[in-house]
N, C-alpha and C positions, 0 to 999 in steps of 0.2 A: 504494499500500499504505499509506503513512504517513497519507494522507487518510482511508482506512478505519479505522485505528486511533484517530484523532482523533474520527471520528464515533461510533465505539464508546465512547470515554471520555466524550464530551459526552452521549450517550444515557443511560449509567449515572448521570450526574450528575443529568439530568432525572428519573429514576426515584426516586433517593434524595430529591430536593426534594419529589416527589409523595408519596412515603411519609410523609414529615414533616407534609406537609400534611393527609393523611387522617388522620393521628393527632390532629392538633389539632381538626380539623372534625368527625370522626365521634363521635357520642355513643355508639354501639354498636360493641363490639368486633367483631361479626360484619361490620360494613360495612367496618371497617378491613382484616380479614382478605381479604375478597372484592377489596377495591381492590388490596391488595398482591399477590394471587395473579393478577389481571388485568394489572397492570403487569409482573410477572415474565414473564408468557407472552408479552406484546408485546415486551420487550427480547429474549428467547430467539429469537424468530422474526426479528426485526429484525437480530440478530447473525448468524443463518444467512443471511439474505438478503445481508448486507453481506460475507460471507466470500467471498474471491475463488475462483472455480472454474476448474479446470485447462480449457483449451480443447482441442478435438480438431481444431484447424487445422493442415494440413500444407501447406507451401508447395513449389511446385516453381520452381526457379530455374536459371539457366545462360545461355550465350551464344544468340543467335538461331540456329535451326537445329540445336540440340542434341538435339531430339526431345521438348521438355517437352509441347507439346500432344498429341502422339501418346500419350505416356504417361498424360496426363490422361483421354484418352477410353478408354485400355485399362483404367484403374482403375475409371472410372465405369461403362463398360457393357460391356467386353470386346471393344471395336472399335477399330481403328486409324484410322477415318474415311478410308479411301483414301490412307493414305500420310502424308507428312510435309505439315504445314500452318504457315506462318509467321504466328503470331499478334501483332497489334498492339494488342490490348488485353487486359486480365484477364479470365482464365476462372474463373469459381467454380461448385461444385456441393456439395450435401450430400447424401450417400448412404450406404448400407450396403456395405461391403466384404465381398463374398461370401466370401472366404477367411478372414475374421476369426471365429474360434471363438465360439460363444455364451458370454455372460457373464451368469450368473444367468438363463438362459432366454431371453435376447434378444442381438441383435447391436448394436453400437455404430455411432453415425453418424459419419462423417468429414467435414469441410468441408475440401475440396481447393481449392487456389488456385493457378493458373497464371500466374506473372509474366512479362510480355514481356520478351525477352533484349535488345533494342536499348538501347543505352547511354543514350539520352535519356529511356527509359521505366523504367529500373530503379529510380528513386526511388519508384515504386509499392509497392516491396517493404516500405518503412519502415512503411507503413499496416498490414501485417498480422503483422508480427515480434511486437508485444506480445501477441498471441493465439496465436502458434505453438507447437504441441506438438513440432514438428520440421520440418527443412528438407532438401529433397532437392535436390543440385545436380547437373545433367546435363552430362556432357562427351561431345562426339562422339568416338567411339573411332576413326572413320575419318580425321576431320581434324584430329586432336589436335596434331599437330607443328606445323601451319600456325598454329594458334591458340593454342598454349601460353602465350605471354606475357600475351595478353588474358585467357585463363581465370584464370591465376594471380593477376591484378591484381583481377579481380572477385571470385574466391574469397576473396582478402585482406581486401578491403572487407567482405565478409560475417563472416568469422571475428573480425574486430577491431570490428564494429558495436558500439555501445553496448548495444542490447537484448540482441543475441546473446550478449555477454560476461556481462552481468549476470544474465540468466535461464538462462544455460548451455544454450542451445537445441541439441539434438542435430543433427548434420549427417551426411547420407549422400551420398557422392559417388559417383554412378551413372556408370559408363564404358559409355555406351550404344552400341547398333548392333554388338555383339560377335558377332552371328550371322555377320557377314561375316569372310571369311577374312583380309582385309588389316587389320582391326581391331586396335588395340593391346590388350594385356592390361592389367589393373588394376594389376599390380605395376609395369608399365613407366610407366603414367600417374602412378601414386602418386609414383614416385621422380622424375620429371621435374617434377611439380607442386611438391614439397618444395624441390627444388634451385632453381625459378624463384622461389619465394616468398621462399627464402634470399637471393637476389639482390636482390629489391625491398627487403627488410628492410636489407640491407647499404648500398644505394644511397641509402636514405632519401627515394625519390622517391615512395613510397605511404604518406602519412600520413593515417590514418583518423580518423573522428569519435571513435571510442573513444580512440585515441592521444592526441588534443588534450583531450578532456573528462575522461578517467579516468587518463591517463598509463599505459595498458595497452599493453605491447609484446608482440607475438605471439612465442612461442618463448622459449629460455633463452639468456641472454646468454654468448657465448663458445662456443656449440654449434651445430652445423648443424641446420636447423630438421627437424622431424619433425612430423606431425599429433599424434602422442601427447603433444606438449607443450601442445597447446591446453587452455584451461579447461573447455570442453566436449567431449562425446565426438564424435569424427571418424572415421568408418569408409568404407571404399572397397570397392565392389562391382560386379559386372558385370550388365548386362541388355541386352535387345532389345525396346523397346516395340513396334516394327512387327510383330513375330511373337509377341508376348504372353509372352516369357520373362522375368517381371518378379517372380519368387517372392521375391528378395532385397529388393525394393522393398516388397512386401506385407508381409514380415516385420518390416522396420523401422517401417512404419505401425502395425501391430498392437501392437507392443511399447510404443509411445508415445502410444497412445490411452488416455484415462482409463477407469477401471473402469465 
């Protein structure tokens, strides 16, 4: 952003210098006027081109086996692709979300990215965060208790990531597989995740990039941690990618897509 501002200022300086040169060199006022108008047109289009655009990239993150890839295919074409698939590489697709209402006569494109959940592959997330309009973090509602500490640690890393903090990227925590009777509710999962993140904060074992670079500490000192204390919007909803119960996910996406 700072570099773009510098380019704009430098471009304006060049325009002013060119205008002064035209005034010295042109013997006819008409030529001067034409030159000034042409330069002004160039600078207007250049500033518009340099203006940062809001991205429609939505990231799917979470532990391996949480259902990210199934949700990816459900959003893309309404198919679960025959159940759970453990992905070891990043899946990307650009498409129109069919549930997205028309905006000025057309639907908006979404760029969906499914980041692998294996710990040694999570660094790929950093590549897409600068362009992210939102992040969807999936939690396996069936196996939640067994993986709760690992889920909380990964989520804490995301919520205190430098890019997430600076850009205030909205996060939707999706309690997946809730079509199963034994799946935990979103209220239960939220309560335990907040409690587990509080333990990590108190122990000081999880020091993120944002903590080191920006001295940003998640939560409020002296208070029990809740997601409402985050600098970005964090919400918790239920879904089931396998059977297509993903309305809350679709609403989150359409809310944060650019016009």
